[in-house]
C-alpha positions, 0 to 999 in steps of 0.5 A: 488529484493527490491521495490526501485530497482524495481522502479529504473528499471521501471524508466530506462524502462520509459526513454528508452522504448518509445524512443526504440519503436519509433525507431522501428516504425521509421524503418517502417515509410513508412508503418505507418502514424505519427498519429497511431504511436503516439497512439502506443506511448501513449499506451506505456506511459500508460503501464509504468505509470500503473506499476510505479509512477507519475515520471515514467509516466512523464519520459515515456511521454517525452521519447515518445515525443523525440522518435517521434520527432527524428524517426517519423518526418522530418527531421529524426534523428534530434530534429527539426520538419519541419511540424507544424502539426507534432509539434502539434502532438508531443505536443499532444503526451506529453499532452495526455500521461501525462493525461492518465498516471494520470488517470492510476495512480488514477485507480491503487490507487483506486484498492489498496484502494479497495483491502485494504478495502477488507482485512479489511472486510476479517479479521473481517469476520475471527474473527466473524466466529470463533466458540464460543468454540474456545480457547483463543490461537486460538482467539489470533492467529486469531486476530494477523492474521487479524491485520497482513493482514490489516497492511501488516506485514511480521509476526504477533503474539499475546502475553499476557501482555505488549510489550517490552519497546524498541518496536515501538507502534501503538496508537489507533488513528493510530499514530506510535511512536518509543522511544517516537518519532512520526514516519511516517509509509508511508515514513519510514515504520515499523521498521525493527530492532524492533517489532511494537506492537498494544496493547490491554488495560483493562482500563489503563492496557496493557493486551496483544498485537499483535507483528508485524515484518517487517524484510526482507520486508518494510511495509508502512501502512497508518494511516488508516490501523494502526487505523483499526489494533488498532480497531481490537485488541481493539474489538477482544482482549476480545474474545481472553481471554486477559481481566480478567473475572469480579469478581464473585459476590455471590448471595444474600440470598433468605431468608426473609429480616429483616426490 
């Protein structure tokens, strides 16, 4: 199931789930006061918002308020509310649900950022832990693995030499271009029909690149992730044997120097 289908399903749950829960609470409303029932509905809103996006939280909050109105306040099975206290409780349900949903969304984003940075550190640590006698092939594979982990690509491989002219390119500043046109990686994702190349340069010459593939799963890296990927390739590529060795300079003769 794709991420878009998952989100569509979650929106459907947000629209009908809290209202269905309110209907269940309404079946035993003689045993449950409106205030505790409202708290249960708030928890349902938070659960939906924590699993989805901001729209999910808003839809869930509205659904919970409508369900509370119809099933838990008199006159029942009607959008009218006779008791002013129940009106205040319904409004509080919406406001608290929206506020707590926003907090849940921010907490989830902070966890995602922390996990992404942990991935950065893990990739760098893997590169630093390689033994000094590791071959260029092993180092190149390690560079590609670290870059793929940072970007979230489906597949990553190291190749010597420049990329294909049809490939999308990651700039050192984290920008992404395809056929010379800037592309928004967060909104559009990495190309699924092209390879995305993160190049290593020696001066003006491209001496190697990491080829990223996202054929069956759309990867949406941020510019920060792409910038880190470019930095990893730039720093680690020399250790992968991508750069040519400096020319040998013969030692000067050790005999007496004629004046």
